[in-house]
N, C-alpha and C positions, 0 to 999 in steps of 0.2 A: 503493499500499499504506500500511496504516496507519505502518511505518518511516518512509515517504520524507516522508509528512504531518509528522511528530514531526520530522523533520530540518529543514525546511522553516519548522516556525515557530519554533525554537529557533534560527534560523541557523547550522548546521551544515553543512558540506561535502555535496552538490556545490551549495547555495545561499550559502554564502560562501567566502571565497580566504583559505586557512587553512594553518600550515603547523608544524611542528613539531621542535625542536633537539632534539634527546637527547644527554646524557651519562650515558655508565657509568664507574662503577670503584668498585674495593675498598670507596672508603671516601664517603662523600657530601660531604665537604669539599672533599675536592681536585675534583669534580666542579663542584660549586659555583660554585670559585672561579674555573674555567675558565671557566663558560658565564657569569659576571657579568663577564669582561674581554672574552669573545668580543661579549656585548650590549651593554657601553658601547662599546666602538672599533666596535662595527659603526654607533650611532646616531650616533656623531661621524666618520664618513666624510664624505665632502662629495658623496657620489652618493646617499646614505642616501635614500628616499623619505620625505617628509614625513606621508603617511598613513595609513602602516604602525604599525601598534598592536604595541608588544614589551612582554608582559606579565612580571612577574616569574619567578624559577625556583623551580618547586615540583615535589614528588617525583612520580613518574608514578602512575599507577593502581595496578600493582603493582611497587611501592618497590623490591623488592630478589626480583632472580632470580638463581639459580647464583652464590650468595656476591657479586654485585656490585649496587651503590647505583643506583638511575636517576631522572635529575633532567630536567627539561625548561624547554622555554619557547616559550610559545603566540605567533607572530605573526599578524596580520591585517589583510587591505589591503582598500580595496572594490573595486580593479579588480586582476586577475589579471598585467598587467604593472608592477604596482608590485611587490606580492609577491616576482615573479620579479628584479627588481633586488636588494631586498633578501635574496634568499637566494644570488644571485650571490656579494655582498658579505660573508655568512657565508661561505659554502663556502670562499672567497677567505684569510679569516681562520684556519678551521678549519684548509686545508691549512697554514698556516703555525705553527700551534700543536701539530702534527701530528707532527712531527719534536719540538720542544721537550716534550711532555706527552706519553709512549707510555703513561701510565697510565689515559689518560680514552678512552674509543671514543664518538668525536661519528656521531650519525646524521641527518640530515633527513629527517622523512616529511610530503610533501605532501598535503593533503586527506586527515588525519588519520580514521580512524573512530573512534576509540575516544583518549579523551586519558589 
């Protein structure tokens, strides 16, 4: 189909290995701080795969939904196992922050359809 061809040309899933970490909070500042902490700590982790690209925190396409500000970090890897390792590290860090920062809802979306 035309959509599949355009995704292949743009190197979007399923033609690439990507994931998004999404943070939602009433105030974007709170989500931004938490996402940046997780990004920094994940990349400092001893098992962090070197070939995983982690982009800056940016607003979601629909930045505000139901009174909550939504931000995201895009992760990209050449190989799926590298992305999986990165996501496991991020998931562990996220679990630790869940108890400390209940005001931010974190979600991981693998092979996103939209950004």
